[in-house]
PAZAPA-538138 format. One record per residue (C-alpha): x, y, z; chain; residue in one letter. Coordinates in pm, whole numbers. Layout:
<recs>
[[X Y Z] A A]
...
</recs>
This chain:
<recs>
[[-363 -2620 359] A X]
[[-301 -2288 512] A X]
[[33 -2093 361] A X]
[[333 -2093 681] A X]
[[281 -1812 663] A X]
[[-81 -1768 789] A X]
[[16 -2029 1043] A X]
[[272 -1856 1197] A X]
[[109 -1502 1206] A X]
[[-182 -1622 1393] A X]
[[39 -1807 1612] A X]
[[208 -1511 1729] A X]
[[-103 -1338 1763] A X]
[[-251 -1618 2009] A X]
[[39 -1637 2169] A X]
[[105 -1274 2230] A X]
[[-270 -1270 2391] A X]
[[-513 -1083 2092] A X]
[[-894 -1163 2164] A X]
[[-1031 -1063 1851] A X]
[[-962 -865 1618] A X]
[[-1085 -638 1326] A X]
[[-1086 -677 958] A X]
[[-1157 -506 664] A X]
[[-1172 -780 358] A X]
[[-842 -821 150] A X]
[[-778 -1170 -19] A X]
[[-431 -1208 170] A X]
[[-583 -1178 489] A X]
[[-834 -1475 439] A X]
[[-607 -1716 491] A X]
[[-563 -1564 840] A X]
[[-925 -1597 913] A X]
[[-953 -1948 785] A X]
[[-667 -2035 1010] A X]
[[-826 -1825 1322] A X]
[[-1154 -2018 1261] A X]
[[-1022 -2334 1249] A X]
[[-687 -2312 1524] A X]
[[-823 -2024 1749] A X]
[[-1184 -2027 1832] A X]
[[-1100 -1831 2131] A X]
[[-1014 -1498 1896] A X]
[[-1293 -1339 1805] A X]
[[-1341 -1173 1453] A X]
[[-1521 -836 1395] A X]
[[-1597 -736 992] A X]
[[-1526 -323 1008] A X]
[[-1651 -188 644] A X]
[[-1391 91 683] A X]
[[-1067 52 858] A X]
[[-1119 385 1044] A X]
[[-1371 220 1160] A X]
[[-1152 -86 1235] A X]
[[-936 93 1470] A X]
[[-1234 291 1676] A X]
[[-1340 -58 1738] A X]
[[-1017 -230 1837] A X]
[[-938 111 2068] A X]
[[-1248 47 2221] A X]
[[-1177 -305 2275] A X]
[[-850 -204 2421] A X]
[[-1024 39 2683] A X]
[[-1250 -295 2803] A X]
[[-966 -490 2782] A X]
[[-909 -689 2539] A X]
[[-652 -718 2308] A X]
[[-699 -632 1929] A X]
[[-537 -660 1634] A X]
[[-652 -495 1273] A X]
[[-645 -683 977] A X]
[[-608 -498 667] A X]
[[-440 -372 309] A X]
[[-219 -104 359] A X]
[[-372 88 102] A X]
[[-642 120 403] A X]
[[-420 314 667] A X]
[[-473 621 379] A X]
[[-850 568 519] A X]
[[-769 580 947] A X]
[[-447 752 928] A X]
[[-611 1023 1152] A X]
[[-779 786 1363] A X]
[[-436 609 1436] A X]
[[-334 1002 1469] A X]
[[-605 1139 1678] A X]
[[-671 851 1887] A X]
[[-458 549 1950] A X]
[[-135 764 1928] A X]
[[-174 1055 2196] A X]
[[-363 781 2424] A X]
[[-162 512 2358] A X]
[[-393 276 2307] A X]
[[-201 -12 2165] A X]
[[-342 -171 1902] A X]
[[-132 -434 1620] A X]
[[-172 -352 1228] A X]
[[-127 -674 1013] A X]
[[-86 -485 642] A X]
[[-107 -718 366] A X]
[[112 -442 100] A X]
[[30 -369 -238] A X]
[[246 -148 -397] A X]
[[530 -377 -353] A X]
[[768 -527 -696] A X]
[[524 -721 -891] A X]
[[228 -563 -822] A X]
[[-47 -506 -1123] A X]
[[-224 -318 -1000] A X]
[[4 56 -1050] A X]
[[-303 312 -889] A X]
[[-175 61 -562] A X]
[[171 185 -607] A X]
[[136 520 -505] A X]
[[22 421 -122] A X]
[[204 106 -113] A X]
[[530 360 -105] A X]
[[417 574 123] A X]
[[291 335 408] A X]
[[660 303 613] A X]
[[719 657 561] A X]
[[300 752 678] A X]
[[428 453 1000] A X]
[[724 695 1093] A X]
[[596 1042 1090] A X]
[[369 859 1360] A X]
[[597 704 1502] A X]
[[427 374 1516] A X]
[[727 125 1492] A X]
[[676 -162 1268] A X]
[[834 -433 1096] A X]
[[862 -594 725] A X]
[[777 -980 736] A X]
[[874 -1133 396] A X]
[[956 -1524 531] A X]
[[702 -1760 683] A X]
[[986 -1868 899] A X]
[[1000 -1570 1034] A X]
[[628 -1492 1125] A X]
[[528 -1639 1428] A X]
[[825 -1458 1620] A X]
[[843 -1131 1428] A X]
[[488 -1087 1507] A X]
[[506 -1184 1876] A X]
[[794 -913 1902] A X]
[[534 -634 1739] A X]
[[263 -751 1982] A X]
[[493 -722 2276] A X]
[[635 -426 2206] A X]
[[313 -249 2137] A X]
[[110 -371 2421] A X]
[[430 -319 2653] A X]
[[477 27 2579] A X]
[[89 66 2511] A X]
[[166 195 2200] A X]
[[45 110 1805] A X]
[[293 -110 1622] A X]
[[216 -264 1279] A X]
[[326 -571 1106] A X]
[[389 -536 733] A X]
[[322 -863 511] A X]
[[519 -832 206] A X]
[[334 -886 -133] A X]
[[621 -1134 -258] A X]
[[534 -1317 76] A X]
[[173 -1326 42] A X]
[[78 -1396 -391] A X]
[[348 -1564 -453] A X]
[[490 -1556 -836] A X]
</recs>
């Protein structure tokens, strides 16, 4: 049985008309991919080798008329900041990022903490609206709202999945 937060995130993406997800493999996000495969076969999935590649694919899909979301670990924001800043932001290309957070309290890998702390300030500096998701019951509405923000105003937006949500202790 998939975790309730994954069901809600996928329902929110589908309700917003997302037609394609591009992802960089991550253990918590594998729950989303399983839910999408089983429950939302019309939402295509593409594996990317790096986060900036995922951003480029998502931008191309949007220019071709498809709403896209990028699923990645928060540490991948360091890899794709330039692609967001030099492609998505200036050309107002709406991509929804769903990021599983690393570096939150309880993080076992100390190397994840510095970038985990920097995610929100980086998004703020780029002007990318973001929302934290830490309760499964709110997943669908929060993801739908983030998608609406992105697609209505033609600008990227991010949903940050709290570690305590995706990796309960």
